[in-house]
MARRO-626378 format. One record per residue (C-alpha): residue number from 1; residue in three letters; y, x, z. Coordinates in steps of 0.02 Angstrom, whole numbers. Last residue first. Layout:
N
<i=NUM, aa=Ala, py=Y, px=X, pz=Z>
...
END
This chain:
112
<i=112, aa=Unk, py=4521, px=4720, pz=6186>
<i=111, aa=Unk, py=4563, px=4656, pz=6012>
<i=110, aa=Unk, py=4496, px=4503, pz=5923>
<i=109, aa=Unk, py=4449, px=4461, pz=5745>
<i=108, aa=Unk, py=4452, px=4319, pz=5620>
<i=107, aa=Unk, py=4388, px=4269, pz=5448>
<i=106, aa=Unk, py=4238, px=4386, pz=5442>
<i=105, aa=Unk, py=4109, px=4245, pz=5437>
<i=104, aa=Unk, py=4018, px=4313, pz=5589>
<i=103, aa=Unk, py=4175, px=4330, pz=5694>
<i=102, aa=Unk, py=4244, px=4503, pz=5727>
<i=101, aa=Unk, py=4252, px=4596, pz=5891>
<i=100, aa=Unk, py=4341, px=4746, pz=5970>
<i=99, aa=Unk, py=4470, px=4772, pz=5834>
<i=98, aa=Unk, py=4599, px=4909, pz=5869>
<i=97, aa=Unk, py=4525, px=5032, pz=5743>
<i=96, aa=Unk, py=4571, px=4911, pz=5602>
<i=95, aa=Unk, py=4493, px=4927, pz=5430>
<i=94, aa=Unk, py=4585, px=4781, pz=5350>
<i=93, aa=Unk, py=4520, px=4693, pz=5195>
<i=92, aa=Unk, py=4629, px=4620, pz=5060>
<i=91, aa=Unk, py=4545, px=4498, pz=4944>
<i=90, aa=Unk, py=4405, px=4455, pz=4826>
<i=89, aa=Unk, py=4252, px=4346, pz=4843>
<i=88, aa=Unk, py=4075, px=4307, pz=4787>
<i=87, aa=Unk, py=4046, px=4419, pz=4636>
<i=86, aa=Unk, py=4140, px=4566, pz=4711>
<i=85, aa=Unk, py=4320, px=4620, pz=4741>
<i=84, aa=Unk, py=4389, px=4728, pz=4878>
<i=83, aa=Unk, py=4566, px=4777, pz=4923>
<i=82, aa=Unk, py=4600, px=4896, pz=5067>
<i=81, aa=Unk, py=4728, px=4903, pz=5207>
<i=80, aa=Unk, py=4697, px=5041, pz=5333>
<i=79, aa=Unk, py=4744, px=5016, pz=5515>
<i=78, aa=Unk, py=4818, px=5147, pz=5633>
<i=77, aa=Unk, py=4936, px=5025, pz=5719>
<i=76, aa=Unk, py=4892, px=4847, pz=5666>
<i=75, aa=Unk, py=4877, px=4751, pz=5831>
<i=74, aa=Unk, py=5035, px=4826, pz=5907>
<i=73, aa=Unk, py=5134, px=4786, pz=5751>
<i=72, aa=Unk, py=5082, px=4605, pz=5729>
<i=71, aa=Unk, py=5230, px=4526, pz=5821>
<i=70, aa=Unk, py=5348, px=4641, pz=5726>
<i=69, aa=Unk, py=5287, px=4576, pz=5556>
<i=68, aa=Unk, py=5244, px=4727, pz=5451>
<i=67, aa=Unk, py=5329, px=4741, pz=5281>
<i=66, aa=Unk, py=5222, px=4831, pz=5153>
<i=65, aa=Unk, py=5310, px=4925, pz=5014>
<i=64, aa=Unk, py=5225, px=5001, pz=4863>
<i=63, aa=Unk, py=5227, px=5169, pz=4775>
<i=62, aa=Unk, py=5072, px=5244, pz=4855>
<i=61, aa=Unk, py=5134, px=5207, pz=5031>
<i=60, aa=Unk, py=5298, px=5141, pz=5097>
<i=59, aa=Unk, py=5274, px=5053, pz=5263>
<i=58, aa=Unk, py=5421, px=4951, pz=5323>
<i=57, aa=Unk, py=5428, px=4901, pz=5506>
<i=56, aa=Unk, py=5505, px=4731, pz=5537>
<i=55, aa=Unk, py=5639, px=4711, pz=5672>
<i=54, aa=Unk, py=5747, px=4591, pz=5570>
<i=53, aa=Unk, py=5668, px=4529, pz=5408>
<i=52, aa=Unk, py=5657, px=4640, pz=5254>
<i=51, aa=Unk, py=5671, px=4551, pz=5088>
<i=50, aa=Unk, py=5576, px=4442, pz=4964>
<i=49, aa=Unk, py=5412, px=4477, pz=5052>
<i=48, aa=Unk, py=5259, px=4396, pz=4972>
<i=47, aa=Unk, py=5119, px=4349, pz=5091>
<i=46, aa=Unk, py=4972, px=4427, pz=5185>
<i=45, aa=Unk, py=4905, px=4350, pz=5346>
<i=44, aa=Unk, py=4770, px=4431, pz=5452>
<i=43, aa=Unk, py=4675, px=4321, pz=5575>
<i=42, aa=Unk, py=4667, px=4313, pz=5764>
<i=41, aa=Unk, py=4560, px=4225, pz=5896>
<i=40, aa=Unk, py=4377, px=4261, pz=5867>
<i=39, aa=Unk, py=4330, px=4084, pz=5811>
<i=38, aa=Unk, py=4475, px=4067, pz=5691>
<i=37, aa=Unk, py=4660, px=4056, pz=5722>
<i=36, aa=Unk, py=4810, px=4145, pz=5798>
<i=35, aa=Unk, py=4908, px=4221, pz=5656>
<i=34, aa=Unk, py=4936, px=4406, pz=5620>
<i=33, aa=Unk, py=5059, px=4480, pz=5496>
<i=32, aa=Unk, py=5071, px=4579, pz=5336>
<i=31, aa=Unk, py=5219, px=4557, pz=5218>
<i=30, aa=Unk, py=5205, px=4609, pz=5036>
<i=29, aa=Unk, py=5333, px=4698, pz=4929>
<i=28, aa=Unk, py=5516, px=4686, pz=4879>
<i=27, aa=Unk, py=5499, px=4522, pz=4787>
<i=26, aa=Unk, py=5593, px=4447, pz=4639>
<i=25, aa=Unk, py=5528, px=4272, pz=4610>
<i=24, aa=Unk, py=5388, px=4211, pz=4495>
<i=23, aa=Unk, py=5272, px=4348, pz=4558>
<i=22, aa=Unk, py=5150, px=4425, pz=4434>
<i=21, aa=Unk, py=5221, px=4603, pz=4443>
<i=20, aa=Unk, py=5220, px=4594, pz=4633>
<i=19, aa=Unk, py=5038, px=4541, pz=4633>
<i=18, aa=Unk, py=4988, px=4683, pz=4515>
<i=17, aa=Unk, py=5080, px=4813, pz=4619>
<i=16, aa=Unk, py=4998, px=4748, pz=4779>
<i=15, aa=Unk, py=4828, px=4755, pz=4693>
<i=14, aa=Unk, py=4854, px=4937, pz=4639>
<i=13, aa=Unk, py=4909, px=4984, pz=4816>
<i=12, aa=Unk, py=4755, px=4899, pz=4890>
<i=11, aa=Unk, py=4637, px=4988, pz=4769>
<i=10, aa=Unk, py=4719, px=5158, pz=4803>
<i=9, aa=Unk, py=4691, px=5131, pz=4989>
<i=8, aa=Unk, py=4839, px=5085, pz=5096>
<i=7, aa=Unk, py=4897, px=5152, pz=5263>
<i=6, aa=Unk, py=4967, px=5055, pz=5410>
<i=5, aa=Unk, py=5066, px=5087, pz=5569>
<i=4, aa=Unk, py=5069, px=5276, pz=5548>
<i=3, aa=Unk, py=5010, px=5361, pz=5706>
<i=2, aa=Unk, py=5147, px=5448, pz=5803>
<i=1, aa=Unk, py=5180, px=5634, pz=5776>
END
């Protein structure tokens, strides 16, 4: 059996549900992608997904849908999406086995 593209922690699923409930427009879930930026090369991008785009993988986990941008697929396979909140910041965090380096501020990463 092939590795699932992405799994979600309970905290991430709860946050996705809360974000979808707060959206001004009807949305199907969240879209996860990768953009080239930062000192290590790549950064995660999370946005609302109103519908499925061509060639996207759809991950259904813990009652939510995550649409994976096809250009990000090979960088995300086997990753876990979490949500963390503390006094200084809050946001989605990716535990990605494909990462080989991460910048000091945590904004970007690279793969081997």
